[in-house]
C-alpha positions as CSV (number, residue, x, y, z in Angstrom):
1,M,79.3,127.4,91.9
2,N,82.1,127.7,89.3
3,N,81.0,131.1,88.1
4,I,83.5,133.6,89.5
5,K,80.9,136.4,89.7
6,E,78.8,134.2,91.9
7,N,81.6,133.0,94.2
8,L,84.1,135.0,96.3
9,I,86.6,132.1,96.1
10,I,88.6,132.5,92.9
11,G,90.3,129.6,91.2
12,E,89.8,126.2,89.6
13,S,92.6,124.2,91.2
14,P,91.8,120.9,93.0
15,L,92.4,122.6,96.3
16,I,90.0,125.4,95.6
17,L,87.3,123.1,94.3
18,K,87.7,121.1,97.5
19,L,87.4,124.4,99.5
20,R,84.2,125.4,97.6
21,E,82.7,122.0,98.3
22,E,83.4,122.3,102.0
23,I,81.9,125.8,102.1
24,S,78.8,124.6,100.2
25,K,78.3,121.7,102.7
26,V,78.7,123.7,105.9
27,S,76.9,126.8,104.8
28,I,73.4,125.3,105.1
29,N,74.1,124.2,108.7
30,P,74.4,126.5,111.7
31,T,77.6,124.7,112.7
32,S,80.6,126.7,114.1
33,V,83.4,127.0,111.6
34,L,87.2,127.3,112.3
35,I,89.2,128.7,109.3
36,L,92.9,127.9,109.4
37,G,95.5,129.3,107.1
38,Q,98.4,131.6,106.6
39,T,98.1,135.4,106.4
40,G,96.8,136.5,103.1
41,T,95.2,133.2,102.0
42,G,91.6,134.6,102.1
43,K,90.2,133.4,105.4
44,E,87.7,136.3,105.6
45,L,86.6,135.6,102.0
46,V,85.8,132.1,103.1
47,A,83.8,133.5,106.1
48,K,81.9,135.9,103.8
49,E,81.1,133.1,101.3
50,V,79.8,130.9,104.1
51,H,77.6,133.7,105.2
52,R,76.4,134.5,101.6
53,Q,75.5,130.8,100.9
54,S,73.8,130.3,104.3
55,G,71.0,132.7,103.3
56,V,70.6,134.1,106.8
57,K,68.6,137.3,107.1
58,G,70.9,139.1,109.5
59,E,74.1,141.0,108.7
60,Y,77.7,139.8,108.4
61,T,79.8,141.3,111.2
62,A,83.5,140.9,111.7
63,I,86.0,141.7,114.4
64,N,89.8,141.2,114.4
65,C,90.7,140.0,117.9
66,A,94.4,140.8,117.4
67,A,93.7,144.4,116.3
68,I,91.9,145.6,119.4
69,P,93.6,146.2,122.8
70,S,92.6,143.4,125.2
71,Q,91.0,145.9,127.6
72,L,88.6,147.0,124.9
73,L,87.9,143.7,123.2
74,E,85.3,142.5,125.7
75,S,83.3,145.7,125.2
76,E,83.6,145.3,121.4
77,L,82.3,141.8,121.6
78,F,79.5,142.1,124.2
79,G,78.7,145.8,124.4
80,H,78.3,147.9,127.5
81,E,75.8,149.8,129.5
82,K,76.0,153.5,130.1
83,G,78.1,154.3,133.1
84,S,79.6,150.8,133.4
85,F,83.1,152.2,133.3
86,T,84.9,155.5,132.8
87,G,84.1,156.9,129.4
88,A,81.0,154.8,128.9
89,D,78.7,157.8,128.3
90,R,76.1,155.8,126.5
91,T,74.9,152.2,126.0
92,R,76.6,150.4,123.2
93,K,75.7,147.2,121.4
94,G,78.5,144.7,120.9
95,R,79.3,142.6,117.8
96,F,77.3,139.7,119.1
97,E,74.2,141.9,119.2
98,Q,75.0,143.6,115.9
99,A,75.2,140.2,114.3
100,K,71.8,139.1,115.6
101,N,70.3,136.5,113.2
102,G,73.3,136.9,111.0
103,T,77.0,135.9,111.0
104,L,79.7,136.9,113.4
105,F,83.3,136.4,112.2
106,L,86.0,136.4,114.9
107,D,89.3,136.7,113.1
108,E,92.6,135.9,114.7
109,I,90.9,134.1,117.6
110,G,94.3,132.6,118.4
111,D,95.4,136.0,119.7
112,M,92.5,136.4,122.2
113,P,93.7,136.9,125.8
114,L,93.2,133.9,128.1
115,D,90.8,135.7,130.5
116,L,88.5,136.7,127.6
117,Q,88.7,133.1,126.2
118,A,87.1,131.9,129.4
119,K,84.3,134.4,129.0
120,L,83.8,133.5,125.4
121,L,83.6,129.8,126.3
122,R,80.9,130.5,128.8
123,V,78.9,132.4,126.2
124,L,79.3,129.6,123.6
125,E,78.1,127.0,126.2
126,D,75.2,129.1,127.6
127,K,74.2,130.8,124.3
128,T,73.6,133.9,126.3
129,Y,75.7,136.9,127.4
130,Q,75.4,140.3,129.2
131,R,76.7,143.7,128.2
132,I,79.4,145.0,130.5
133,G,77.5,146.5,133.5
134,G,74.3,144.9,132.4
135,Q,71.9,142.6,134.2
136,V,69.8,141.3,131.3
137,N,70.7,138.0,129.5
138,L,70.9,138.5,125.7
139,E,70.6,135.5,123.4
140,V,73.3,134.5,121.0
141,S,71.5,134.1,117.6
142,A,74.5,134.7,115.3
143,R,76.2,132.0,113.2
144,L,79.8,132.0,114.5
145,I,82.9,131.7,112.3
146,F,86.4,131.8,113.7
147,A,89.8,132.1,112.0
148,T,93.5,132.2,112.9
149,H,96.8,132.0,111.2
150,Q,98.4,130.6,114.3
151,D,99.2,126.9,114.8
152,I,96.4,126.7,117.3
153,K,97.1,123.1,118.4
154,K,100.6,124.3,119.4
155,Q,99.0,127.3,121.2
156,V,96.9,124.7,123.2
157,D,100.0,122.6,124.0
158,T,101.9,125.7,125.3
159,G,99.0,127.0,127.3
160,K,98.3,130.1,125.2
161,F,94.9,128.9,124.1
162,R,92.3,127.1,126.2
163,A,91.9,123.4,125.2
164,D,88.2,123.5,126.1
165,L,87.6,126.5,123.9
166,Y,89.6,125.0,121.0
167,Y,87.4,121.8,121.1
168,R,84.3,124.0,121.3
169,I,85.1,126.0,118.2
170,N,86.8,123.3,116.1
171,V,83.5,121.7,115.0
172,F,84.1,122.1,111.2
173,P,87.7,123.2,110.4
174,I,88.4,124.6,106.9
175,H,92.0,125.1,105.7
176,T,92.7,127.8,103.2
177,P,95.6,126.8,100.9
178,N,98.7,128.8,100.3
179,L,99.0,130.5,96.9
180,S,102.2,128.5,96.2
181,E,100.2,125.3,96.6
182,R,97.8,126.3,93.8
183,S,100.0,128.2,91.4
184,E,97.8,127.1,88.5
185,D,95.2,129.6,89.8
186,I,97.5,132.6,89.4
187,P,96.5,133.5,85.8
188,I,92.8,133.5,86.9
189,L,93.6,135.5,90.0
190,I,95.7,138.0,88.0
191,D,92.8,138.7,85.6
192,H,90.3,139.0,88.5
193,L,92.6,141.2,90.7
194,L,93.6,143.5,87.8
195,S,89.9,144.1,87.1
196,E,89.3,144.8,90.8
197,I,92.2,147.2,91.1
198,T,91.4,149.1,87.9
199,N,87.8,149.5,89.0
200,R,88.9,150.8,92.4
201,L,91.5,153.2,91.0
202,K,89.1,154.1,88.1
203,V,91.8,153.6,85.5
204,K,91.9,151.7,82.2
205,K,92.5,148.0,82.5
206,I,95.7,146.9,80.9
207,G,97.0,143.5,79.7
208,I,99.9,141.3,80.9
209,N,102.0,139.2,78.6
210,E,102.5,135.5,79.0
211,D,106.1,135.7,80.1
212,A,105.2,138.1,82.9
213,V,102.4,135.7,84.0
214,N,104.9,132.8,84.1
215,L,107.3,134.9,86.2
216,L,104.5,135.6,88.7
217,K,103.6,131.9,88.7
218,D,107.2,131.0,89.6
219,Y,107.4,133.4,92.5
220,P,106.8,131.7,95.9
221,W,104.3,134.4,97.3
222,P,105.0,134.1,101.0
223,G,102.3,136.8,101.5
224,N,99.9,134.7,99.4
225,V,97.0,136.4,97.5
226,R,97.3,139.6,99.5
227,E,100.9,140.0,98.4
228,L,99.9,139.2,94.8
229,R,97.3,142.0,94.9
230,N,99.8,144.5,96.2
231,Y,102.3,143.5,93.5
232,L,99.8,143.9,90.7
233,E,98.8,147.3,91.9
234,R,102.4,148.4,91.8
235,L,102.9,146.8,88.4
236,L,99.8,148.7,87.2
237,I,101.1,152.0,88.4
238,L,104.6,151.4,87.0
239,S,103.3,150.3,83.6
240,G,101.1,153.3,83.0
241,D,98.8,152.6,80.1
242,Q,101.1,149.9,78.7
243,D,100.7,146.2,79.1
244,I,102.6,144.6,82.0
245,T,105.8,143.0,80.6
246,S,108.2,140.4,82.0
247,E,110.9,143.1,82.2
248,I,109.0,145.2,84.6
249,V,107.9,142.1,86.6
250,S,111.6,141.0,86.9
251,E,112.6,144.4,88.0
252,L,109.9,144.5,90.7
253,I,110.4,141.0,92.2
254,G,114.1,140.8,91.6
255,N,115.0,142.1,95.0
256,S,112.7,139.6,96.7
257,H,114.3,136.7,94.7
258,S,117.7,137.9,95.7
259,I,116.8,138.0,99.4
260,N,115.3,134.5,99.2
261,K,118.5,133.2,97.5
262,V,120.7,134.7,100.3
263,E,118.4,133.2,103.0
264,E,118.5,129.8,101.3
265,A,122.2,129.8,100.9
266,E,122.8,130.7,104.5
267,A,120.3,128.1,105.7
268,L,121.8,125.4,103.6
269,W,125.3,126.3,104.7
270,N,124.2,126.2,108.4
271,A,122.5,122.9,107.8
272,T,125.7,121.3,106.5
273,T,127.6,122.0,109.8
274,P,126.5,118.9,111.7
275,L,127.0,116.7,108.6
276,E,130.7,116.5,109.1
277,E,130.1,113.9,111.9
278,E,128.1,111.8,109.5
279,K,130.5,112.2,106.5
280,D,130.8,109.2,104.3
281,T,134.3,107.6,104.4
282,N,134.0,107.2,100.7
283,D,133.6,111.0,100.1
284,V,136.0,112.4,97.5
285,E,138.3,115.1,98.8
286,Y,137.5,118.5,97.5
287,S,141.0,118.9,96.0
288,D,140.4,115.7,93.9
289,L,137.1,117.1,92.7
290,L,138.8,120.2,91.4
291,A,141.2,118.1,89.4
292,T,138.3,116.4,87.7
293,K,137.6,117.8,84.2
294,E,133.9,116.9,84.4
295,F,133.5,118.7,87.8
296,S,130.6,121.2,87.9
297,L,130.2,123.4,91.0
298,K,126.6,124.0,90.2
299,N,125.7,120.3,89.9
300,Y,127.7,119.5,93.0
301,L,125.9,122.1,95.1
302,I,122.6,120.8,93.7
303,E,123.5,117.3,94.8
304,I,124.4,118.5,98.3
305,E,121.2,120.5,98.6
306,Q,119.1,117.4,97.5
307,K,121.0,115.2,100.0
308,I,120.4,117.6,102.9
309,I,116.7,118.0,102.0
310,G,116.3,114.3,101.8
311,M,117.9,113.9,105.3
312,A,115.7,116.6,106.7
313,M,112.6,114.9,105.3
314,K,113.7,111.6,106.7
315,K,114.5,113.1,110.1
316,T,111.0,114.6,110.3
317,N,109.2,111.5,109.0
318,G,108.2,113.2,105.7
319,S,106.8,116.4,107.3
320,V,107.4,119.3,104.9
321,A,106.7,121.8,107.6
322,G,109.1,120.1,110.0
323,A,111.8,119.8,107.4
324,A,111.4,123.5,106.4
325,R,111.9,124.5,110.1
326,A,114.9,122.3,110.4
327,L,116.5,123.8,107.3
328,G,115.5,127.4,108.1
329,L,113.4,127.7,105.0
330,Q,109.9,128.8,104.3
331,R,107.6,125.9,103.7
332,T,106.7,127.2,100.2
333,T,110.4,127.4,99.3
334,L,111.0,123.8,100.3
335,I,107.9,122.7,98.4
336,E,109.3,124.3,95.2
337,K,112.7,122.7,95.8
338,I,111.1,119.3,96.2
339,K,109.1,119.7,93.0
340,K,112.4,120.5,91.1
341,M,113.9,117.3,92.6
342,E,111.2,115.1,91.1
343,P,112.2,113.4,87.8
């Protein structure tokens, strides 16, 4: 299981080891799986690994429910008979039929239209379906795996996703961790992805120095592994046949860091606005601060930032996601700030 060549899930962090264990346990059962996680965290890799370890004889078939217009999605899923609608000049098998005795991966299920959700629910309950325009019941024999980057519970609460369908597909949920939550895996991922990219581009594999790796580890990666892959491909092209250095990494990600700093500064400035009402009567006047020889603007701003973050965490009962929303920060950015606050 820990051999990278034998597993599609790359990494050795506790979160990845837990993820592999969950995959190993659920793969041998025909249970429906719901994969939850941000864009770029490898949800389809998890689906493929579940299929690979399941040992089923049929093929792995995938469909992105968000990438296909709603009026065509039903035909893509269930197929259609010749003449069933304008342009249907031949009978076509849908993805359910193509995945017979295999695995069907429905990606971005959270974006499926409500009317089609009702039809999917009926199929899952009856284990049969019909092609559009057809009269024959076809049996569902595929292992079903679903995925979404949406907060699907919130989708249910707002009426955008059917509660009965959610409970039907949420048999075995698997969460794919953000890259920022497993930064210790980044060196392993860099080596793996560079090999993958150089093989695809058919160029010589180059090295990357330790300082460059550390810079990449410190970056928050809002786009997760997908963003890391894109950055490495650009770094490979920019470096030519030379090893990737910290200088070229700094140049490439510098703009991203600058944008993040501006966003953070604006968010923290906005967050201080309502604090005037809660201002401590013992607070020192700013003019007095400037008269103090030991005064450091940097340290003072750090102290304010830590105070605001602490208030946000308290207000949201310790929820990092809730505090991040209150502060107008990305969740990964807030996690990094909290880590720096720890003694």
